[in-house]
N, C-alpha and C positions, 0 to 999 in steps of 0.2 A: 562790640567793645566801644568804651566811651572815647571821646576826641581829645581828653587830657587826664593825667595822671599825677597824683603827689610825688614831688620830686623825692622824699625821703623814700617813698615804696619803689619808685624807680631805680633809683641807686640801689637798694639793696636788691632786687628783682634781677638787675643786670650785673650783679657780684662785684659791685665795687667798693661796697662795704660789708662786713661779715653778718652783721645783725641789724635789725630795721630799727631798735634802739639806738645802736651806734649811729645809722644814718640821721636818725632826728637829733641825737646830741650834735653831729657834726653841722646840721646846718643851723641849729640854735645858737652854737659857739660862732657863726658867721664864716664857716669855711666852705660855703657851698653859694656859688652865683649862678643866676640864670640869666643869659642875655647880658652880662654885664652888672647885674642888679643883684644885692644880697638877697638871698632867698630864705625864707622861712619855711619850717618843715613841710606844710600843708599847701606852700604854693604849687600851682597846676604846672606841667610841663605839657608841650604838645610836639609832633612831630615837626623837627628843624630848629629847633631851640638849641642854644649852646650853652652846655653845663660846663663850668667851672669848679673843680673839687680838689682841695687842698689835703693832700695827705703825704703823711711823713716828711713834711718839708717840700714837696714837689706839687705843683699844679697840674691836674690832669684836666686835660680840655677835650669834651664829648659833645658830638652832635646827635643829637636825638632822630634815630631813623625809624623805630618801631616802637609803640607803647606796650608794656606787658606790665603786669600786676603781680603775679605770682612767680617766685625764684624757679628758674630751670635751670636745664644743664648749661655748662659752660659755653659749648659752640653756640646754642641757640640765643644765649645771652649775649654774645660777641657780635651776634647779626643786628642787635637792636640799637647799636650806635657807632658813630665812626669817630675813631681816635686820632684826634689832632695834636697830641701831645708832644712836643719836640723831644727827641732822644735827651736821655741824662748823661751828662758828662761824666767820664769815668776818670776818678782819680786815682792815682795809684800811689799809695805811701810805701817805700821799702821799709822794710822793718831796721829797727833803730840799733838793734844788737840780736844775736842769734847764739844760743848755746847748742851745744852738741846734745842731743837726746841720751841721757843716762849719765852725764858727766857729773851728776851730784850737785851738792850746793854750791851756790858760788861762794868763792874766796872774800874776803874782806876788801880787797884790791878791785876784784870784778863787781861787787856790790855798790861800790862807791863810785865807779866807772858808770854803771846802768844809772844809778841816781843823777849823775851829772849830765848824761844824755836824755834823762826824763826833764830835767830842770829843777830837781828837788836842791835844796841848799846842802850841802855837805854837814853843816855846823847846826842844823835844827834841833838836834838832842842835847847839845852841850850847855853848861851853866857857865853864865859869865860872872867873873868876880868883880 
């Protein structure tokens, strides 16, 4: 096996991105960094490199421990990197309002109350003289 692999191929092979095309486009968009520098899709990675990948607004920090070119099963793919990503903060937002299931349509009063909680203007549909 070679001593280096393209970054887009490696990200796809270790199951970080679903398709090879998505991995290439992610690198082209600047969402992949190798050792702190922006990476093009064809940039080579080797064992010991740090890869930062932005997915869904969160940075994944991966350390390459093994190079693979073919997409394999998840347990084998997880053995090819060490994940240094800090845990994501859990944000709990309580529901603003809750209606009983089967309670029917909301009344006009309830609908206005829901609109007020959502921050919608109560007079949005009225004509002004």
